[in-house]
DRENDO-1510 file (C-alpha; in Angstrom, 1 decimal, always signed):
<recs>
REC; n; res; u; v; w
REC; 1; MET; +92.9; +107.3; +126.7 .
REC; 2; ASP; +92.8; +103.5; +126.5 .
REC; 3; ALA; +93.4; +101.3; +123.5 .
REC; 4; LYS; +89.7; +101.0; +122.6 .
REC; 5; GLN; +89.1; +104.7; +122.8 .
REC; 6; SER; +92.2; +105.4; +120.7 .
REC; 7; PHE; +90.9; +103.0; +118.1 .
REC; 8; LEU; +87.6; +104.7; +118.0 .
REC; 9; THR; +89.0; +108.2; +117.7 .
REC; 10; VAL; +91.5; +107.5; +115.0 .
REC; 11; ARG; +90.3; +108.8; +111.6 .
REC; 12; SER; +92.5; +109.5; +108.6 .
REC; 13; GLN; +91.5; +111.8; +105.7 .
REC; 14; ALA; +94.8; +110.8; +103.9 .
REC; 15; GLU; +94.9; +108.5; +100.9 .
REC; 16; LEU; +97.1; +105.5; +100.6 .
REC; 17; GLY; +98.8; +107.1; +97.6 .
REC; 18; ASN; +101.6; +105.3; +95.6 .
REC; 19; GLU; +102.3; +102.5; +98.0 .
REC; 20; ALA; +98.9; +100.9; +97.7 .
REC; 21; GLY; +98.9; +101.5; +93.9 .
REC; 22; TYR; +95.6; +103.4; +93.9 .
REC; 23; GLY; +93.9; +106.1; +95.9 .
REC; 24; VAL; +91.3; +105.0; +98.4 .
REC; 25; PRO; +90.4; +106.4; +101.8 .
REC; 26; SER; +92.4; +104.8; +104.6 .
REC; 27; MET; +91.1; +102.1; +106.9 .
REC; 28; TYR; +90.8; +104.5; +109.8 .
REC; 29; ALA; +88.1; +106.5; +108.1 .
REC; 30; VAL; +85.7; +103.7; +108.7 .
REC; 31; SER; +83.9; +103.6; +112.0 .
REC; 32; ARG; +84.3; +100.7; +114.5 .
REC; 33; ARG; +80.6; +99.9; +113.9 .
REC; 34; ASP; +81.2; +99.5; +110.2 .
REC; 35; PHE; +84.4; +97.5; +110.7 .
REC; 36; ILE; +82.8; +95.0; +113.1 .
REC; 37; ALA; +79.5; +94.9; +111.1 .
REC; 38; SER; +81.5; +93.9; +108.1 .
REC; 39; ALA; +82.2; +90.5; +109.7 .
REC; 40; GLY; +78.6; +89.6; +109.6 .
REC; 41; ALA; +77.7; +91.3; +106.3 .
REC; 42; ALA; +80.7; +90.4; +104.2 .
REC; 43; ALA; +78.9; +88.2; +101.7 .
REC; 44; TRP; +78.9; +90.6; +98.8 .
REC; 45; THR; +80.2; +88.1; +96.2 .
REC; 46; ALA; +77.7; +85.5; +95.3 .
REC; 47; VAL; +79.2; +82.0; +95.0 .
REC; 48; PRO; +77.8; +79.6; +92.5 .
REC; 49; ALA; +76.8; +76.2; +94.0 .
REC; 50; ALA; +79.6; +74.3; +92.1 .
REC; 51; HIS; +82.2; +76.7; +93.4 .
REC; 52; ALA; +80.8; +76.6; +96.9 .
REC; 53; SER; +81.0; +72.8; +97.0 .
REC; 54; GLU; +84.6; +72.8; +95.6 .
REC; 55; SER; +85.7; +75.5; +98.1 .
REC; 56; LYS; +84.3; +73.6; +101.1 .
REC; 57; ASP; +86.4; +70.6; +100.1 .
REC; 58; LYS; +89.6; +72.7; +100.1 .
REC; 59; PRO; +91.4; +73.3; +103.4 .
REC; 60; LEU; +92.6; +76.8; +104.1 .
REC; 61; LYS; +96.4; +76.8; +103.3 .
REC; 62; PHE; +97.2; +80.5; +103.3 .
REC; 63; ARG; +98.0; +82.5; +106.4 .
REC; 64; LEU; +97.6; +86.0; +107.8 .
REC; 65; GLY; +100.7; +88.1; +108.4 .
REC; 66; ILE; +101.7; +91.7; +108.2 .
REC; 67; VAL; +103.7; +94.2; +106.2 .
REC; 68; THR; +105.3; +96.8; +108.5 .
REC; 69; TYR; +103.9; +99.4; +106.1 .
REC; 70; ASN; +102.5; +101.3; +107.8 .
REC; 71; ILE; +100.8; +100.0; +110.9 .
REC; 72; ALA; +104.1; +98.9; +112.4 .
REC; 73; ALA; +106.4; +101.5; +110.7 .
REC; 74; THR; +107.3; +103.0; +114.1 .
REC; 75; TRP; +107.8; +99.7; +116.0 .
REC; 76; ASP; +111.2; +98.2; +116.7 .
REC; 77; VAL; +111.8; +94.5; +116.4 .
REC; 78; PRO; +110.8; +93.5; +120.0 .
REC; 79; THR; +107.5; +95.4; +119.6 .
REC; 80; ILE; +106.7; +93.8; +116.2 .
REC; 81; LEU; +107.4; +90.4; +117.8 .
REC; 82; LYS; +105.3; +91.1; +120.9 .
REC; 83; VAL; +102.3; +92.3; +118.9 .
REC; 84; CYS; +102.4; +89.5; +116.3 .
REC; 85; LYS; +102.7; +86.9; +119.0 .
REC; 86; ASN; +99.9; +88.4; +121.1 .
REC; 87; VAL; +97.5; +88.6; +118.1 .
REC; 88; GLY; +98.7; +85.3; +116.4 .
REC; 89; LEU; +100.1; +86.8; +113.2 .
REC; 90; SER; +103.0; +85.3; +111.1 .
REC; 91; PRO; +104.9; +86.0; +108.9 .
REC; 92; VAL; +106.2; +89.6; +108.7 .
REC; 93; GLU; +107.4; +91.5; +105.7 .
REC; 94; LEU; +109.9; +94.1; +106.8 .
REC; 95; ARG; +109.4; +97.2; +104.7 .
REC; 96; THR; +112.5; +99.3; +104.2 .
REC; 97; THR; +113.0; +102.6; +106.0 .
REC; 98; HIS; +111.0; +101.6; +109.1 .
REC; 99; LYS; +112.1; +101.7; +112.7 .
REC; 100; HIS; +112.9; +97.9; +112.8 .
REC; 101; GLY; +116.1; +98.9; +111.1 .
REC; 102; VAL; +116.5; +95.7; +109.0 .
REC; 103; GLU; +118.4; +97.1; +106.0 .
REC; 104; PRO; +121.3; +96.0; +103.7 .
REC; 105; SER; +123.6; +98.2; +105.7 .
REC; 106; MET; +123.3; +95.9; +108.8 .
REC; 107; SER; +126.3; +94.1; +110.0 .
REC; 108; LYS; +126.6; +90.3; +109.8 .
REC; 109; ALA; +126.2; +90.1; +113.6 .
REC; 110; ALA; +123.1; +92.3; +113.5 .
REC; 111; ARG; +121.6; +90.1; +110.8 .
REC; 112; THR; +122.2; +87.0; +112.9 .
REC; 113; GLU; +120.6; +88.7; +115.9 .
REC; 114; VAL; +117.4; +89.6; +114.0 .
REC; 115; LYS; +117.1; +86.1; +112.6 .
REC; 116; LYS; +117.5; +84.6; +116.2 .
REC; 117; ARG; +115.0; +87.0; +117.7 .
REC; 118; PHE; +112.3; +86.1; +115.2 .
REC; 119; ALA; +113.0; +82.4; +115.5 .
REC; 120; ASP; +112.9; +82.5; +119.3 .
REC; 121; ALA; +109.5; +84.3; +119.1 .
REC; 122; GLY; +108.1; +81.7; +116.7 .
REC; 123; ILE; +107.4; +84.5; +114.1 .
REC; 124; GLU; +108.5; +83.9; +110.5 .
REC; 125; ILE; +110.3; +86.5; +108.5 .
REC; 126; TRP; +108.5; +86.5; +105.1 .
REC; 127; GLY; +111.1; +88.8; +103.5 .
REC; 128; CYS; +112.1; +92.4; +102.9 .
REC; 129; GLY; +109.9; +95.0; +101.3 .
REC; 130; SER; +112.2; +97.1; +99.2 .
REC; 131; VAL; +111.3; +100.0; +96.9 .
REC; 132; CYS; +113.6; +98.8; +94.1 .
REC; 133; GLU; +112.0; +99.8; +90.8 .
REC; 134; PHE; +113.1; +99.4; +87.2 .
REC; 135; HIS; +110.8; +101.6; +85.0 .
REC; 136; SER; +113.1; +104.7; +84.7 .
REC; 137; PRO; +114.2; +105.7; +81.2 .
REC; 138; ASP; +117.6; +106.4; +82.7 .
REC; 139; ARG; +119.6; +103.2; +82.5 .
REC; 140; THR; +121.9; +104.3; +85.3 .
REC; 141; VAL; +119.0; +104.5; +87.7 .
REC; 142; VAL; +117.8; +101.1; +86.6 .
REC; 143; GLU; +121.3; +99.6; +87.2 .
REC; 144; LYS; +121.5; +101.2; +90.6 .
REC; 145; ASN; +118.2; +99.6; +91.6 .
REC; 146; ILE; +119.3; +96.2; +90.4 .
REC; 147; GLU; +122.4; +96.4; +92.6 .
REC; 148; THR; +120.2; +97.6; +95.5 .
REC; 149; CYS; +117.9; +94.7; +95.0 .
REC; 150; LYS; +120.9; +92.3; +95.1 .
REC; 151; GLY; +121.8; +93.8; +98.5 .
REC; 152; PHE; +118.3; +93.1; +99.8 .
REC; 153; VAL; +118.5; +89.6; +98.4 .
REC; 154; GLN; +121.6; +88.8; +100.5 .
REC; 155; LEU; +120.0; +90.5; +103.5 .
REC; 156; THR; +116.9; +88.4; +103.2 .
REC; 157; ALA; +118.9; +85.2; +102.9 .
REC; 158; ASP; +121.0; +86.1; +105.9 .
REC; 159; ILE; +118.0; +86.8; +108.2 .
REC; 160; GLY; +116.1; +83.6; +107.0 .
REC; 161; GLY; +113.5; +85.3; +104.9 .
REC; 162; ARG; +111.9; +83.9; +101.8 .
REC; 163; GLY; +111.9; +86.8; +99.3 .
REC; 164; VAL; +112.4; +90.4; +98.3 .
REC; 165; LYS; +109.4; +92.6; +97.3 .
REC; 166; VAL; +110.2; +95.0; +94.4 .
REC; 167; ARG; +107.8; +97.2; +92.4 .
REC; 168; PRO; +107.2; +99.1; +89.2 .
REC; 169; ASN; +106.0; +102.6; +90.0 .
REC; 170; GLY; +104.4; +103.9; +86.8 .
REC; 171; LEU; +104.8; +104.3; +83.1 .
REC; 172; PRO; +107.2; +107.2; +82.1 .
REC; 173; LYS; +105.7; +109.8; +79.8 .
REC; 174; GLY; +106.9; +109.8; +76.3 .
REC; 175; VAL; +108.0; +106.1; +76.4 .
REC; 176; PRO; +106.0; +103.4; +74.6 .
REC; 177; VAL; +104.3; +101.2; +77.2 .
REC; 178; GLU; +105.6; +98.0; +75.7 .
REC; 179; LYS; +109.1; +99.2; +75.8 .
REC; 180; THR; +108.8; +100.1; +79.5 .
REC; 181; LEU; +107.2; +96.7; +80.4 .
REC; 182; GLU; +110.0; +94.9; +78.5 .
REC; 183; GLN; +112.7; +96.9; +80.3 .
REC; 184; ILE; +111.2; +96.1; +83.7 .
REC; 185; GLY; +111.0; +92.4; +82.8 .
REC; 186; LYS; +114.5; +92.2; +81.6 .
REC; 187; ALA; +115.9; +94.2; +84.6 .
REC; 188; LEU; +114.3; +91.6; +86.8 .
REC; 189; ILE; +116.4; +88.7; +85.3 .
REC; 190; PRO; +119.7; +89.6; +87.1 .
REC; 191; CYS; +117.6; +90.1; +90.3 .
REC; 192; GLY; +116.1; +86.6; +89.8 .
REC; 193; LYS; +119.6; +85.1; +89.2 .
REC; 194; ALA; +120.9; +86.6; +92.4 .
REC; 195; ALA; +117.8; +85.3; +94.3 .
REC; 196; ALA; +118.4; +81.8; +92.9 .
REC; 197; ASP; +122.0; +81.9; +94.0 .
REC; 198; ALA; +120.9; +83.0; +97.5 .
REC; 199; GLY; +118.0; +80.6; +97.8 .
REC; 200; VAL; +115.3; +83.2; +97.9 .
REC; 201; GLU; +112.7; +84.8; +95.5 .
REC; 202; ILE; +111.8; +88.1; +94.0 .
REC; 203; TRP; +108.2; +89.3; +94.3 .
REC; 204; VAL; +107.1; +92.1; +91.9 .
REC; 205; GLU; +104.3; +94.1; +93.5 .
REC; 206; VAL; +101.4; +94.8; +91.2 .
REC; 207; HIS; +101.8; +98.5; +91.8 .
REC; 208; GLY; +101.9; +102.0; +90.3 .
REC; 209; PRO; +99.9; +104.2; +87.9 .
REC; 210; GLY; +99.5; +102.2; +84.7 .
REC; 211; THR; +101.8; +99.4; +85.8 .
REC; 212; SER; +99.1; +98.1; +88.3 .
REC; 213; GLU; +97.0; +97.0; +85.4 .
REC; 214; PRO; +96.9; +93.2; +85.6 .
REC; 215; ARG; +97.6; +92.8; +81.8 .
REC; 216; HIS; +100.8; +94.9; +82.2 .
REC; 217; SER; +101.9; +92.8; +85.2 .
REC; 218; LYS; +101.4; +89.7; +83.0 .
REC; 219; THR; +103.6; +91.2; +80.3 .
REC; 220; ILE; +106.3; +92.0; +82.8 .
REC; 221; MET; +106.4; +88.4; +84.0 .
REC; 222; GLU; +106.5; +87.1; +80.5 .
REC; 223; GLN; +109.3; +89.4; +79.6 .
REC; 224; CYS; +111.2; +88.2; +82.6 .
REC; 225; GLY; +110.6; +84.5; +82.5 .
REC; 226; HIS; +112.8; +83.7; +85.5 .
REC; 227; GLU; +111.5; +81.0; +87.8 .
REC; 228; LYS; +112.5; +82.8; +90.9 .
REC; 229; VAL; +110.6; +86.0; +90.0 .
REC; 230; GLY; +106.9; +86.1; +90.8 .
REC; 231; LEU; +104.2; +88.6; +91.8 .
REC; 232; THR; +102.8; +90.1; +94.9 .
REC; 233; TRP; +99.0; +90.5; +94.5 .
REC; 234; ASN; +98.3; +94.0; +95.8 .
REC; 235; SER; +94.5; +94.2; +96.1 .
REC; 236; ASN; +94.1; +97.2; +93.8 .
REC; 237; ALA; +91.0; +98.7; +92.3 .
REC; 238; THR; +92.5; +97.8; +88.9 .
REC; 239; ASP; +91.9; +94.2; +89.7 .
REC; 240; ILE; +88.1; +94.6; +89.6 .
REC; 241; LYS; +86.0; +94.1; +86.5 .
REC; 242; GLU; +82.2; +94.2; +86.9 .
REC; 243; GLY; +82.5; +93.6; +90.7 .
REC; 244; SER; +84.8; +90.6; +90.4 .
REC; 245; VAL; +88.6; +90.0; +90.5 .
REC; 246; ALA; +88.2; +86.6; +88.8 .
REC; 247; GLU; +89.5; +87.7; +85.4 .
REC; 248; ALA; +92.6; +89.4; +86.9 .
REC; 249; PHE; +93.2; +86.4; +89.2 .
REC; 250; ARG; +93.1; +84.0; +86.3 .
REC; 251; LEU; +95.5; +86.2; +84.4 .
REC; 252; LEU; +98.1; +86.5; +87.2 .
REC; 253; ARG; +97.7; +83.4; +89.4 .
REC; 254; PRO; +100.5; +81.5; +87.7 .
REC; 255; TRP; +103.0; +84.0; +89.1 .
REC; 256; VAL; +101.4; +85.0; +92.4 .
REC; 257; ARG; +103.9; +84.2; +95.3 .
REC; 258; SER; +102.7; +86.7; +97.9 .
REC; 259; CYS; +99.7; +88.9; +98.6 .
REC; 260; HIS; +99.1; +92.3; +100.2 .
REC; 261; ILE; +95.6; +93.0; +101.6 .
REC; 262; ASN; +94.4; +96.4; +102.9 .
REC; 263; GLU; +91.0; +97.5; +104.1 .
REC; 264; ILE; +89.1; +94.3; +104.1 .
REC; 265; TYR; +85.9; +95.9; +105.4 .
REC; 266; LYS; +85.6; +97.0; +101.7 .
REC; 267; ASP; +84.1; +93.6; +100.9 .
REC; 268; SER; +80.9; +94.6; +102.7 .
REC; 269; LYS; +81.1; +98.1; +101.1 .
REC; 270; LYS; +81.1; +96.4; +97.7 .
REC; 271; THR; +84.3; +98.1; +96.7 .
REC; 272; TYR; +86.7; +95.1; +96.8 .
REC; 273; PRO; +85.6; +91.5; +96.8 .
REC; 274; TYR; +87.9; +90.0; +99.4 .
REC; 275; ARG; +85.6; +87.0; +100.1 .
REC; 276; GLU; +85.8; +86.1; +96.4 .
REC; 277; LEU; +89.6; +86.6; +96.4 .
REC; 278; PHE; +90.1; +84.3; +99.3 .
REC; 279; ARG; +87.8; +81.7; +97.7 .
REC; 280; LEU; +89.9; +81.9; +94.6 .
REC; 281; PHE; +93.1; +81.4; +96.6 .
REC; 282; ARG; +91.5; +78.4; +98.4 .
REC; 283; GLU; +90.3; +76.8; +95.2 .
REC; 284; SER; +93.8; +77.2; +93.5 .
REC; 285; ASP; +95.6; +75.7; +96.5 .
REC; 286; TYR; +97.4; +79.0; +97.3 .
REC; 287; ASP; +99.5; +78.0; +100.3 .
REC; 288; ARG; +101.4; +81.2; +101.1 .
REC; 289; VAL; +100.3; +84.4; +102.8 .
REC; 290; THR; +98.0; +87.4; +102.8 .
REC; 291; LEU; +99.8; +90.3; +104.5 .
REC; 292; VAL; +98.0; +93.2; +106.2 .
REC; 293; GLU; +99.2; +96.4; +104.6 .
REC; 294; VAL; +97.3; +99.5; +105.6 .
REC; 295; GLY; +98.3; +103.1; +104.8 .
REC; 296; LYS; +98.5; +104.8; +108.2 .
REC; 297; GLY; +100.1; +104.0; +111.5 .
REC; 298; MET; +98.4; +103.8; +114.8 .
REC; 299; PRO; +99.0; +106.1; +117.8 .
REC; 300; THR; +100.5; +103.3; +120.0 .
REC; 301; PRO; +101.5; +99.6; +119.7 .
REC; 302; GLU; +98.5; +98.9; +122.0 .
REC; 303; THR; +96.0; +100.5; +119.6 .
REC; 304; GLY; +97.7; +98.8; +116.7 .
REC; 305; GLU; +97.4; +95.4; +118.5 .
REC; 306; GLU; +93.7; +96.0; +119.1 .
REC; 307; LEU; +93.1; +96.9; +115.5 .
REC; 308; LEU; +94.9; +93.8; +114.3 .
REC; 309; ARG; +92.7; +91.7; +116.6 .
REC; 310; TYR; +89.6; +93.1; +114.9 .
REC; 311; TYR; +91.3; +92.7; +111.5 .
REC; 312; LYS; +92.1; +89.0; +112.1 .
REC; 313; ALA; +88.5; +88.3; +113.2 .
REC; 314; LEU; +87.2; +89.8; +110.0 .
REC; 315; TRP; +89.8; +88.0; +107.9 .
REC; 316; THR; +88.9; +84.7; +109.6 .
REC; 317; GLU; +85.3; +85.2; +108.6 .
REC; 318; LEU; +86.0; +86.2; +105.0 .
REC; 319; ALA; +88.5; +83.3; +104.6 .
REC; 320; LYS; +86.0; +80.7; +105.7 .
REC; 321; SER; +84.9; +78.1; +103.1 .
REC; 322; VAL; +81.5; +79.1; +101.8 .
</recs>
């Protein structure tokens, strides 16, 4: 079976689950026809004339990269670099537990080697995608996650990355919401201090049942207040109000330092307004990244590469000034 046939036959009935922050069908449930047609039909969000003129005057400053979750979960570092170079994607967020093996347990020599391999390939390391989380009512668990985060901070600095992704993962039952949000925010302060000392950043993914509500992410940021701690926009269903992400964007934009995007064909399906999101990024001079994060892997690196070529083509269309 060749790469195109593999792409056409891959279908997933699984849901993205916790990692995406909300449950939606995976990208692979869409047909190739739907995916390609989206490039021509992705004009769901109407753009007022004033916004259109302003957007056209703004150059595109943000880039398309990938999170290894989950399309590259089974790829080693040479494979990641080969595919990214072939498709023209950079940077890469290295999600923990994946085959690339970039973990805090790595030796100093191994860290140096990873940094060199990415540099030689011309692919930037965006950072490390940890699963450090700080919402548990058990203080011992929270402290352990803070220390783990510090380990990822040093790893990220050693390999030449820019930041560490962390996340909340829900609101514990029986605990007042405001107490949990304050706890998360305060737990992020020592992480931010470690990041400042190492010359990197902390990015809190807008993630988890309840905690993915934009207003709650705003509260977490206000409770933290550290300049090295920001947000990873996660393209959740909870961003949307009356078909638009504009309200959530205005609420969170001051802290957005990174962005995960998933099934961008959803713009033409009218289930997530990616064209509007990209326009808002352009108008606000967002100059960082939008990282491909899809919930299921591909059968082979070759089929993954082909999917990413389709993805980049649609992203390019959606990111155009309009």
